[in-house]
C-alpha positions in Angstrom: 126.7 97.8 173.9 123.3 99.4 174.1 121.2 101.2 176.7 117.8 99.8 177.8 116.2 102.2 175.3 118.2 100.6 172.5 120.7 103.4 172.0 124.2 102.4 171.1 127.0 103.3 173.5 130.4 104.2 172.1 133.7 104.1 173.9 135.9 107.1 173.7 138.2 105.2 171.3 135.3 104.6 169.0 134.3 108.3 169.0 137.9 109.3 168.2 138.0 106.7 165.3 134.8 108.1 163.9 136.2 111.7 164.1 139.4 110.5 162.3 137.3 108.9 159.6 135.2 112.1 159.2 138.3 114.3 159.0 139.9 112.0 156.4 136.6 112.2 154.3 136.7 115.9 154.5 140.2 115.8 153.0 138.8 113.8 150.1 140.1 110.4 151.0 138.1 107.4 149.8 137.0 104.7 152.2 139.7 102.4 151.1 142.3 105.1 151.6 140.9 105.8 155.0 141.2 102.1 155.9 144.8 102.3 154.8 145.4 105.4 157.0 143.7 103.7 160.0 146.0 100.7 159.6 149.0 103.0 159.6 147.7 105.1 162.5 149.6 103.2 165.2 152.9 103.0 163.3 155.8 105.4 163.5 158.3 106.5 160.9 157.3 104.0 158.2 153.7 105.2 158.5 154.8 108.8 157.9 156.5 107.9 154.7 153.4 106.0 153.5 151.0 108.8 154.6 153.2 111.3 152.8 152.9 109.3 149.6 149.1 109.1 150.0 148.9 112.9 150.6 151.0 113.6 147.5 148.8 111.3 145.4 145.7 113.0 146.7 147.1 116.4 146.1 147.9 115.5 142.5 144.3 114.4 142.0 143.0 117.5 143.5 145.2 119.7 141.3 144.1 117.8 138.2 140.4 118.4 139.2 141.1 122.1 139.7 142.6 122.3 136.2 139.5 120.6 134.8 137.2 122.8 136.8 139.0 125.9 135.8 138.7 124.9 132.1 135.0 124.1 132.6 134.5 127.5 134.2 136.1 129.3 131.3 134.0 127.3 128.8 130.8 128.0 130.7 131.7 131.7 131.1 132.4 132.0 127.3 129.1 130.4 126.4 127.2 132.6 128.8 128.9 135.7 127.4 128.0 134.6 123.9 124.5 134.0 124.8 124.1 137.3 126.6 125.7 139.3 123.7 123.5 137.7 121.0 120.3 138.1 123.0 121.0 141.7 124.1 121.8 142.7 120.5 118.7 141.0 119.2 120.8 138.9 116.9 118.6 135.9 117.5 115.5 135.9 115.2 112.2 134.7 116.5 112.0 130.9 116.3 115.8 130.6 115.9 117.5 128.2 118.2 120.0 129.3 120.9 123.5 129.9 119.5 125.1 128.1 122.4 122.9 125.0 121.7 123.9 125.2 118.0 127.6 125.4 118.9 127.2 122.4 121.2 125.4 120.5 118.5 128.2 121.2 116.0 130.8 119.9 118.4 128.8 116.7 119.0 127.8 116.0 115.4 130.5 118.0 113.6 127.9 119.8 111.6 124.7 121.8 112.0 121.4 120.0 112.0 118.9 121.4 109.6 
């Protein structure tokens, strides 16, 4: 339904559904997972069991991402410290490439490029 000015009018139920979708997105659920949650929304006990399984699966994914991000943070911090140490001590000669870039290149190619 639209107003004379062309604005869409929403029923209260539509607004509540949109709020539900937004809240689920903020919890990290995908659109397909949200569709599943919406389908379960009107059910009782069986829905709770299913929602619990979805939450457990989502929590597992989040914990895995946290582990990966923590490892990434450590790696970036180590690289930054290496860079800061070498530049503050003047260990990098004029025209020499960055030690962090050299290390990254060695990891990729398994050797130093001339």
